[in-house]
N, C-alpha and C positions, 0 to 999 in steps of 0.2 A: 356676473355671468355675461356682460357686456361686455367687459375687457377681454373674457377668454374667448367670445366669441369675434371679436375684432383681430386678435392674434389670430386665430385658426383660420379667416378668411385673409387676411396676409400673408400667412404661409402658404395657402392655395391657391394665390396670387402670383405668388414668386415659382410653385412650383409649376404652375401655368404656362409663366412669363418662360422658364427654364427648356420648357419641353418646346415652347413657339418655337426660341434661337436655340435649337439642339446644338449648331454648329457655328463656328465662327471661321473666317478665313483671313489667315495670317498671311499669308499670300496666294495671289491666283492659284487655283487648283491643289491647295494645301490645307484644309480644313481642319481646324483641331476641336475636338472635344470636348466639353465644359467638363466632364468627368475623366482621369486615368485611364488610362489601360488596364484593365485588370481590375477594375475598382470592384471593391465590394464592402458592404454596409458592414461598419462596427461598432458597437456601443460604446460611448465614455464611460468611464469608472464609477462607479457606483460604491454605496456605502452598505456591505453587507448587514451590520447593524442595525441603520434605520430603513433596511428593507425587510428586517422580520419584525419592526414593528409597522409596515404596510401591509405585510402576510396575516398578521392580527386585527389591524383596522377593518380590513374586507372579510375578514373570517375564513379566509382560505382553506383554515384547519375542518370549517366543515365538511369537506371533501377530498381533501388530502391529507393522510400522515405522513408527518416526519419524525421519525425514528428518532430518540433521544432528545427532542424537545417537549417543552411543558406547555404545549397548548392544550385548550380544552378538548373534552373525549372527541373523538370522530363520531359526526351522526352517520351510523352505519345504513339510514336507508337513505344519504345524499350522497354517502360515498363513490364519487362519479370520476375518479381519477387518481393516476397510479401514486404508488408512498414515493417521496420525494427525494428523501436522503440518498437512494442510489443512484437519483439523476444527474447530479452535480458531475463526477468525474466523468460521465457519458456524453455530455453534449457543450458544444461552443456556447459562450456566454448568447449570443444575439438567439439562438434557440428558446433562450426562457423567455427571452423577450416576442417573439412572436407566438410562444404559446399561450402567450397573456392576451396580445390583442387580436391575433387571427389563430384560436385554437384549431379551430375548422382543417386549418394546412399542414397541422401537426399531428392531433392527437391520434391513438391507436384506435384500432376497429373498435374494441372492447370497450373502451368509453364514449361508443359514438352512438345517437339516439336510431331508432328505426329508419330516420331519414336521412340517415349518414352524417346527420351535423354534430358537433362537438355538443356534449351535454354542459358543459362550462358556462356559467353566467358570462355576461359581455362587464366589463368594468371600464370601456374606453371614455365613454361622458362622464365619469366621475375621477378616473385618475389622472394625477397630476403628471408629468411626463418626467419629474424628477423622482416621484413616488417609483414609476416604472423602473426607470434606471437603477434604482435602489433594490428595488422589489428582486431584479432579476439578476445584480449582485448577488441577492443573498440566497437565491438557488441555486445559483453556479459555485457557491462557497460550500455547500451541504456536503457531507462525508456521509457514508454509511458510519455507524458506531457499534462497538461491539461484536461485528462481524469478524465469523474462522478466519483465521489465514488460508485456508484453502476450502472448498467448497465444491459439491458433485453437481451437474445436472444432465438432462437427457434433453435432444434435439434430432432435427435433420440437419443437414450439410446445405446451406442455400447455395454457396459459392466457395473457392480457393482462390486467394488475390494472392499470387507471389509477391507483386509489385509492392504490398504494403504489408506483406507477411501478416496476412490476417484469415482467419475463416472466420465465415459469415454463417451464423446458425441461428436457424429459429427453433428455440428452445423453450420448454416448460418452466412452469413457477420454481425457482432458485432461492428453497425456504429460507428469511430472512437475510437475505443477500440481492434478488433482482424479480421483477416479475417477468411471466410469461411475454415474451417479444422476440424481434430478430436482431439479433448483435452481432457487431464484428469485433472478434477478439486477435490478438496477439499469439503468433503460437513461439512460446518458449519448450524446447528448441524450436527452430524452423523446419527441422527435418520433418516435424509433423505435418507439413503440409502436404508432404509427399503420400502420405497415409489415407487419406481422404480426397471422397469428391461427390461433386455434388450429390444429393439425393441419397448420402448414404446416413443409416442412422446410427450415434451416435451415445456410448455415454463420456463426459469429459471434467476434467479436473480443473477448475480456476484457481491462478493465485490472484484472490481477491486485492494484494496490495499493488500487483501488475497491472491485474485486471488480463491476465494471458491466460491462455490453455497450457499447461504443463502436461498432461496427460490426455489419451484418448482410447478408447475402447468400442471398437464395432460392435454394432448391434443386428440383429436379423430386422431385415427390412420387411 
């Protein structure tokens, strides 16, 4: 414990000193930032197999179902998080890291307590950095198993984004594929982008391999 505490103190000292000396002058009037322009946080590569063991060690299966995995049965009374096999293709690796160490930042409203905070337990004092890296890699590697080639959902168009060729949809539960959420899907063909606008209620078909909307039927608002 003393070694861990010392390491944390050293890390905090480094961060504080870095914040104090935020810029250095290479030449007069030409400050150079310690971090490169456009810098973003990226996780190192982890081991999904070891990450699965971390998932088991911290009994994450008590609150999260993972379709296709043989964990102990989900505790229905404690199921306070989303099914995870659907999540891997939907988010960057760092999303899973943040969802573990700061779930208040990313948790959907349906999984929050009345005070608005996530119901997820805090593991920050018990999980090592390497365990966090491997757990994030495991979650990111998950893919739904046994899903049909195409599925149908219903929802409301939140936005149409031609730049990314996406339609953002607030949709209900798509059984066996995805929980109710707001999600951006590629339009394939792209001509579908011109058929809807924000506020439209739609029934849509998704190619589950490409995670793209392939067909849209407008519903009455």
